C-alpha positions as CSV (number, residue, x, y, z in Angstrom):
1,X,73.5,219.3,192.7
2,X,73.9,215.7,191.5
3,X,72.5,212.9,193.7
4,X,75.2,211.7,196.1
5,X,77.6,214.4,194.9
6,X,78.4,212.5,191.7
7,X,78.4,213.7,188.1
8,X,76.4,212.2,185.3
9,X,78.1,209.3,183.6
10,X,76.6,210.3,180.3
11,X,74.1,212.8,179.0
12,X,71.1,212.4,176.8
13,X,72.8,214.4,174.2
14,X,75.2,211.5,173.6
15,X,72.3,209.3,172.4
16,X,72.3,210.6,168.8
17,X,70.3,208.3,166.5
18,X,67.9,206.9,169.1
19,X,65.5,209.9,169.1
20,X,62.5,207.8,167.9
21,X,63.0,205.2,170.7
22,X,63.4,207.8,173.5
23,X,60.7,209.9,175.1
24,X,59.8,213.3,173.7
25,X,62.4,215.9,174.8
26,X,65.3,213.4,175.0
27,X,66.9,214.8,171.9
28,X,69.8,216.6,173.5
29,X,67.8,219.5,174.9
30,X,68.2,218.1,178.4
31,X,71.6,218.3,179.9
32,X,71.2,215.7,182.6
33,X,70.7,212.0,182.7
34,X,71.5,209.5,185.4
35,X,73.1,211.3,188.3
36,X,75.5,209.2,190.3
37,X,78.7,207.2,189.9
38,X,79.1,203.7,188.5
39,X,81.3,201.7,191.0
40,X,84.5,200.9,189.1
41,X,84.8,197.4,190.5
42,X,81.1,196.5,190.5
43,X,78.7,196.7,193.4
44,X,75.6,198.8,194.2
45,X,75.0,202.5,193.4
46,X,72.2,205.0,193.8
47,X,71.2,207.2,190.9
48,X,68.7,209.9,190.3
49,X,67.2,210.1,186.8
50,X,66.9,213.7,185.5
51,X,65.3,213.9,182.1
52,X,62.0,213.3,180.3
53,X,59.5,210.8,181.6
54,X,59.4,207.4,179.9
55,X,63.1,206.6,179.3
56,X,63.4,202.9,178.5
57,X,65.6,201.0,181.0
58,X,66.9,198.8,178.2
59,X,69.0,201.8,177.2
60,X,70.2,202.6,180.7
61,X,73.7,201.4,179.8
62,X,74.0,204.4,177.5
63,X,73.7,206.6,180.6
64,X,76.2,204.7,182.7
65,X,79.3,204.8,180.4
66,X,78.1,201.6,178.6
67,X,78.2,199.6,181.8
68,X,75.0,197.5,182.0
69,X,73.4,197.1,185.5
70,X,72.5,193.6,186.3
71,X,69.5,194.8,188.2
72,X,67.7,198.1,189.0
73,X,65.4,198.7,191.9
74,X,62.9,201.5,192.5
75,X,60.7,202.1,195.5
76,X,57.0,202.6,194.8
77,X,55.7,205.0,197.5
78,X,52.1,204.4,196.6
79,X,52.3,200.6,196.9
80,X,55.0,200.7,199.6
81,X,57.1,198.1,197.8
82,X,60.2,197.7,195.7
83,X,60.0,197.3,192.0
84,X,62.7,195.4,190.1
85,X,64.1,195.4,186.6
86,X,66.5,192.5,185.9
87,X,68.7,192.8,182.8
88,X,68.0,190.1,180.2
89,X,65.1,188.6,182.2
90,X,61.7,187.9,180.6
91,X,59.2,190.8,180.6
92,X,56.8,189.0,182.9
93,X,59.3,189.2,185.8
94,X,59.9,193.0,185.4
95,X,58.0,195.4,187.6
96,X,59.0,198.5,185.6
97,X,60.8,199.2,182.4
98,X,60.9,203.0,182.1
99,X,62.3,205.8,184.2
100,X,60.5,209.1,185.0
101,X,62.0,212.4,185.9
102,X,63.3,212.4,189.5
103,X,63.1,208.6,189.9
104,X,65.7,207.3,192.3
105,X,67.1,203.9,191.3
106,X,69.4,201.5,193.1
107,X,71.5,199.6,190.5
108,X,73.7,196.5,191.0
109,X,76.7,196.2,188.7
110,X,79.0,193.2,188.1
111,X,78.9,189.8,189.7
112,X,76.4,188.3,187.3
């Protein structure tokens, strides 16, 4: 069942032509991607990533109906702290840049 009762906004099979940039197995064989719903007027949403480990966050807009999240947050259980990925920010301010299977991500849309 999709996280939060939503449906995927897009699937990895819609990413034709990006195979060499995506993790092994993200070639359409997986039927799931980001599970959750993008808020139509902007705001905050929770997603669960269901696909191969190592999916680059720079392509996350392809999994959310071409809507770019301004920021993504993921809780690191081991460190007991939040990690952040801010769209268009320099790499040195990013705590993470890739998604692994079953990651839960909080994303902020709009209002940039």
